[in-house]
C-alpha positions as CSV (number, residue, x, y, z in Angstrom):
1,M,-45.1,121.8,-61.4
2,Y,-41.7,121.2,-62.8
3,K,-40.4,120.1,-59.4
4,I,-43.3,117.7,-59.0
5,C,-42.5,116.1,-62.4
6,I,-38.8,115.8,-61.4
7,L,-39.7,114.2,-58.1
8,S,-42.2,111.9,-59.7
9,S,-39.5,110.8,-62.2
10,I,-37.0,110.2,-59.5
11,C,-39.5,108.1,-57.5
12,F,-40.4,106.1,-60.6
13,F,-36.8,105.2,-61.4
14,L,-36.0,104.5,-57.7
15,N,-39.0,102.1,-57.7
16,L,-37.7,100.4,-60.9
17,S,-34.3,100.1,-59.3
18,A,-35.6,98.6,-56.2
19,K,-37.6,96.0,-58.2
20,A,-34.5,95.2,-60.2
21,Q,-32.4,94.7,-57.0
22,N,-34.9,92.2,-55.8
23,I,-34.2,89.9,-58.7
24,L,-30.4,90.3,-58.9
25,P,-28.6,87.0,-58.4
26,P,-26.6,86.6,-55.1
27,T,-23.2,87.2,-56.8
28,L,-23.3,83.5,-57.4
29,K,-20.0,81.7,-57.7
30,K,-20.2,78.6,-59.9
31,K,-17.9,75.6,-60.2
32,V,-18.2,72.4,-62.3
33,N,-16.4,69.2,-61.6
34,Y,-16.5,66.3,-64.1
35,Y,-16.3,62.6,-63.4
36,K,-17.1,59.2,-64.9
37,S,-19.6,56.7,-63.6
38,D,-20.9,53.3,-64.6
39,T,-24.4,54.0,-63.3
40,T,-26.5,56.8,-61.8
41,I,-26.1,58.6,-58.5
42,E,-29.0,58.1,-56.2
43,V,-28.3,60.3,-53.3
44,V,-25.4,62.3,-51.9
45,V,-24.7,63.4,-48.3
46,L,-21.9,65.7,-47.0
47,F,-20.4,64.0,-44.0
48,K,-17.4,65.5,-42.1
49,G,-16.2,67.5,-45.2
50,N,-16.5,64.7,-47.7
51,Y,-19.3,63.7,-50.1
52,Y,-20.7,60.2,-49.7
53,C,-22.3,59.2,-52.9
54,L,-24.6,56.2,-53.3
55,K,-24.9,54.7,-56.8
56,S,-27.9,52.8,-58.1
57,N,-25.9,49.5,-57.8
58,N,-26.0,50.1,-54.0
59,Q,-22.3,51.0,-53.7
60,V,-21.0,54.1,-51.9
61,F,-18.0,56.0,-53.0
62,V,-16.5,59.2,-51.5
63,I,-15.4,62.5,-53.0
64,N,-12.9,64.4,-51.0
65,G,-14.4,67.8,-50.2
66,A,-11.0,69.5,-50.1
67,D,-9.7,68.6,-53.6
68,N,-12.9,67.2,-55.2
69,K,-11.1,64.0,-56.1
70,I,-12.7,60.5,-55.7
71,D,-11.1,58.7,-52.8
72,S,-9.9,55.5,-54.5
73,S,-8.9,54.0,-51.1
74,Y,-12.4,54.0,-49.7
75,K,-14.0,50.6,-49.4
76,D,-17.1,49.6,-47.4
77,N,-19.8,46.9,-47.3
78,S,-22.6,49.1,-48.8
79,K,-23.0,46.9,-51.8
80,K,-23.2,43.7,-49.8
81,I,-26.0,45.0,-47.6
82,R,-27.7,46.7,-50.6
83,L,-28.0,50.2,-49.3
84,E,-30.7,52.3,-51.0
85,S,-30.6,55.7,-49.3
86,L,-28.4,57.9,-47.1
87,Y,-29.2,60.5,-44.5
88,L,-27.2,62.6,-42.0
89,I,-28.6,62.8,-38.5
90,N,-26.5,65.0,-36.2
91,D,-23.0,63.7,-36.6
92,T,-24.0,60.2,-37.7
93,L,-24.2,58.9,-41.3
94,I,-27.3,56.7,-41.7
95,G,-27.9,54.2,-44.4
96,L,-31.1,52.3,-45.3
97,N,-31.9,49.2,-47.2
98,K,-35.4,47.7,-47.8
99,K,-35.6,46.3,-44.2
100,S,-33.1,47.9,-41.9
101,T,-31.3,51.0,-40.7
102,F,-27.5,51.2,-40.5
103,Y,-24.9,53.6,-39.4
104,L,-21.4,54.1,-40.7
105,N,-18.7,52.9,-38.3
106,E,-15.9,55.3,-39.2
107,R,-13.2,53.2,-37.6
108,N,-13.6,50.2,-39.8
109,K,-15.7,51.8,-42.6
110,Q,-18.4,49.2,-42.2
111,W,-22.2,49.8,-42.2
112,T,-23.4,48.5,-38.9
113,L,-26.9,47.5,-38.0
114,L,-28.7,50.2,-36.0
115,K,-32.1,48.6,-35.9
116,K,-34.5,46.4,-37.8
117,G,-37.0,48.5,-39.7
118,L,-36.7,51.8,-41.4
119,F,-36.2,55.2,-39.8
120,I,-37.0,58.0,-42.2
121,P,-35.6,61.3,-40.8
122,P,-37.6,64.5,-41.0
123,I,-37.2,66.9,-43.9
124,Y,-36.8,69.7,-41.4
125,E,-36.9,70.3,-37.7
126,D,-36.3,73.1,-35.2
127,D,-37.0,73.7,-31.5
128,S,-40.8,73.8,-32.1
129,Y,-41.6,71.4,-34.9
130,I,-40.6,68.2,-36.6
131,V,-41.6,68.3,-40.3
132,T,-42.1,65.2,-42.4
133,S,-43.6,64.6,-45.8
134,T,-45.1,61.9,-48.0
135,C,-45.4,61.8,-51.8
136,S,-47.8,59.7,-54.0
137,G,-46.6,61.3,-57.2
138,E,-49.4,62.5,-59.5
139,W,-51.9,61.3,-56.9
140,G,-50.9,63.8,-54.2
141,G,-48.5,64.6,-51.4
142,S,-48.5,65.9,-47.8
143,V,-46.5,67.9,-45.3
144,Y,-46.9,67.2,-41.6
145,F,-45.9,69.4,-38.6
146,R,-45.6,67.7,-35.3
147,S,-45.5,70.0,-32.3
148,R,-42.7,69.2,-29.9
149,K,-44.7,70.8,-27.1
150,T,-47.9,68.9,-27.5
151,N,-46.9,66.0,-29.8
152,K,-50.0,66.9,-31.9
153,L,-49.7,66.4,-35.7
154,Y,-50.9,69.0,-38.3
155,E,-51.2,68.5,-42.0
156,C,-51.5,70.2,-45.4
157,A,-51.3,69.2,-49.1
158,A,-48.0,69.5,-50.8
159,Q,-47.3,67.7,-54.2
160,C,-44.5,66.9,-53.5
161,A,-42.3,68.7,-50.9
162,V,-38.7,69.1,-51.9
163,N,-37.6,71.6,-49.3
164,V,-38.6,73.5,-46.1
165,I,-36.9,76.8,-45.2
166,K,-37.6,78.8,-41.9
167,T,-38.2,82.5,-42.5
168,E,-39.1,85.5,-40.4
169,N,-42.7,85.0,-41.5
170,G,-42.9,81.3,-40.8
171,Y,-42.1,78.3,-43.1
172,N,-41.5,78.4,-46.8
173,I,-42.5,75.1,-48.5
174,T,-41.3,74.3,-52.0
175,A,-43.2,71.5,-53.8
176,S,-42.9,70.2,-57.3
177,I,-43.7,67.3,-59.6
178,A,-42.4,66.4,-63.0
179,H,-45.5,64.6,-64.1
180,G,-46.9,65.8,-67.4
181,M,-45.8,69.3,-68.2
182,G,-44.3,69.7,-64.7
183,F,-45.7,71.8,-61.8
184,T,-44.4,73.9,-59.0
185,N,-46.2,75.0,-55.9
186,I,-44.6,77.3,-53.3
187,F,-46.5,78.4,-50.2
188,E,-45.9,79.8,-46.8
189,I,-47.1,78.5,-43.4
190,K,-47.2,81.4,-40.9
191,N,-48.3,79.3,-38.0
192,P,-48.3,75.5,-38.2
193,L,-51.0,75.4,-35.5
194,D,-53.4,76.9,-38.0
195,L,-53.1,73.8,-40.2
196,K,-55.7,71.1,-40.2
197,P,-55.2,68.6,-37.3
198,Y,-54.2,65.2,-38.7
199,N,-57.1,62.8,-39.1
200,R,-57.6,59.7,-41.2
201,D,-60.8,58.4,-39.8
202,Y,-62.4,58.7,-43.2
203,L,-60.3,55.8,-44.4
204,K,-61.7,53.3,-41.9
205,A,-64.9,52.8,-43.8
206,K,-63.2,52.3,-47.2
207,K,-62.8,48.7,-48.4
208,I,-60.2,49.7,-50.9
209,I,-57.6,52.4,-50.3
210,Y,-56.1,53.7,-53.5
211,V,-52.8,55.4,-54.0
212,G,-53.1,59.0,-52.7
213,D,-56.2,58.4,-50.6
214,D,-54.3,58.9,-47.4
215,E,-52.6,62.1,-48.7
216,S,-53.8,65.5,-47.3
217,K,-56.2,67.5,-49.3
218,S,-56.2,70.5,-46.9
219,L,-55.0,74.0,-47.8
220,T,-56.1,75.4,-44.4
221,G,-53.4,77.6,-42.9
222,T,-51.4,77.8,-46.1
223,H,-50.7,81.0,-48.0
224,P,-49.9,80.5,-51.7
225,L,-46.8,82.2,-53.2
226,V,-46.4,80.4,-56.6
227,D,-48.5,78.0,-58.5
228,S,-47.0,77.4,-61.9
229,A,-47.0,74.9,-64.7
230,W,-44.2,74.1,-67.2
231,I,-41.6,74.8,-64.5
232,I,-40.1,72.4,-61.9
233,A,-38.4,73.7,-58.7
234,L,-35.7,71.2,-57.8
235,T,-34.5,72.8,-54.6
236,S,-34.4,76.1,-52.8
237,F,-31.9,77.9,-50.6
238,K,-31.7,81.1,-48.5
239,Y,-28.9,83.6,-49.0
240,H,-29.1,86.6,-46.7
241,S,-32.8,87.4,-46.5
242,T,-33.8,86.1,-50.0
243,I,-34.9,82.6,-51.0
244,Y,-33.7,81.5,-54.4
245,Y,-35.0,78.5,-56.4
246,L,-33.1,76.1,-58.6
247,T,-35.4,75.2,-61.5
248,G,-34.8,73.0,-64.4
249,N,-36.2,71.5,-67.6
250,H,-34.7,69.2,-70.2
251,R,-32.6,72.0,-71.7
252,T,-31.2,74.1,-68.9
253,A,-31.2,74.9,-65.2
254,S,-31.6,78.4,-63.8
255,L,-31.7,80.4,-60.7
256,D,-35.1,82.0,-60.0
257,S,-36.8,84.2,-57.5
258,I,-40.4,85.0,-56.8
259,Q,-41.8,88.2,-58.4
260,N,-45.5,88.9,-58.4
261,N,-46.4,85.3,-57.5
262,K,-44.3,83.9,-60.3
263,L,-40.9,82.3,-60.6
264,V,-38.7,84.7,-62.6
265,R,-35.4,83.6,-64.1
266,I,-32.6,85.7,-63.0
267,E,-29.6,83.7,-64.1
268,D,-28.8,80.6,-66.3
269,L,-26.7,78.1,-64.4
270,T,-25.9,75.2,-66.8
271,K,-26.9,73.6,-70.0
272,L,-26.8,70.2,-68.3
273,D,-30.1,68.4,-67.9
274,V,-30.3,68.3,-64.1
275,Q,-34.0,67.5,-63.9
276,C,-35.1,64.5,-61.9
277,L,-38.5,62.8,-61.6
278,Y,-38.5,62.9,-57.8
279,P,-36.0,65.6,-56.6
280,V,-33.7,64.2,-53.9
281,N,-32.5,66.9,-51.4
282,R,-30.4,66.7,-48.3
283,N,-29.4,69.6,-46.0
284,C,-26.0,68.8,-44.5
285,S,-24.2,71.3,-42.3
286,G,-25.7,74.3,-44.1
287,H,-25.1,72.7,-47.5
288,Q,-28.2,72.1,-49.7
289,I,-27.4,69.1,-51.8
290,Y,-29.6,68.2,-54.7
291,T,-29.0,64.8,-56.5
292,F,-30.2,64.3,-60.1
293,K,-30.4,61.4,-62.5
294,N,-32.0,61.0,-65.9
295,D,-31.3,59.3,-69.2
296,Q,-28.6,61.8,-70.1
297,N,-27.0,63.0,-66.9
298,T,-26.4,62.2,-63.3
299,G,-24.7,63.9,-60.4
300,F,-25.4,66.4,-57.7
301,I,-25.3,70.1,-56.9
302,S,-24.0,71.5,-53.7
303,I,-25.1,75.0,-52.6
304,K,-23.5,76.8,-49.6
305,N,-24.3,80.5,-49.2
306,N,-23.6,81.9,-52.7
307,L,-21.3,79.1,-53.9
308,L,-22.9,76.6,-56.2
309,T,-20.8,73.6,-57.3
310,I,-22.0,71.1,-59.9
311,Y,-20.6,67.5,-59.8
312,S,-21.4,66.0,-63.2
313,F,-20.8,62.3,-64.0
314,D,-20.4,61.1,-67.6
315,W,-23.1,58.5,-67.9
316,K,-25.4,57.4,-70.7
317,H,-28.5,55.3,-70.5
318,K,-27.9,52.0,-72.3
């Protein structure tokens, strides 16, 4: 009987230890760099080792990735053509304004017209699927998987997708919205072919199409992991076999993991307000880059493996 009690106690503490190990932070290395800016940062892309930062006045500036200093010699025509967004596609830096798509000519540092009209890159793609998303804010959002093999499109609701990570079980989707108290929804798609086939025939009979009417309402083929209020997942990243979540509110930002279908805080990261109404994420060469802006702070966070670097710009809303 004594031996049984001892064995039970050992098993109990081993179980506790295993649970504790599941929520240990990934020996996170943190760095903070401070700058000044006359306006907010809209989006940041890592291109050939340097951070290309687009400000709300449509101007691009560059931070050298080696020494984290702003490259004062960099000049381009981004403000003249009124760029509004940046993407990285393969080895090409893409810029968009309201009507056209451009690429950066590295030789003369000029944004050159690629085509009339806008090309919005997918939020994720692999050999099997191209994943895109739409967001109508508080009125809904969607994620779409297009099969490379059949070209068929599949859909599910996601309000609103901020990141997609491939796992051994399928695809991990992080969605959040800052409306009201803030909400986060994280779910898994084991097989995109189990999702609802895309169809919008129901809109043809409508005389008026309201915001969100064309967003997916389907949860078929999705497996919920977290559905929480009062918490906003800003981005996610995978380190070894665990997915971690950067979450934020108006007071602090933290590193979280999923435990018992809830996001559990495992480490405070910064007292800076890094929350953003619509999180802007770019995955560039294995770096997950989250750009934030609000009335108090603006900047971006770069995450690569277990190194998290915060680039904070001194800016105050006037």
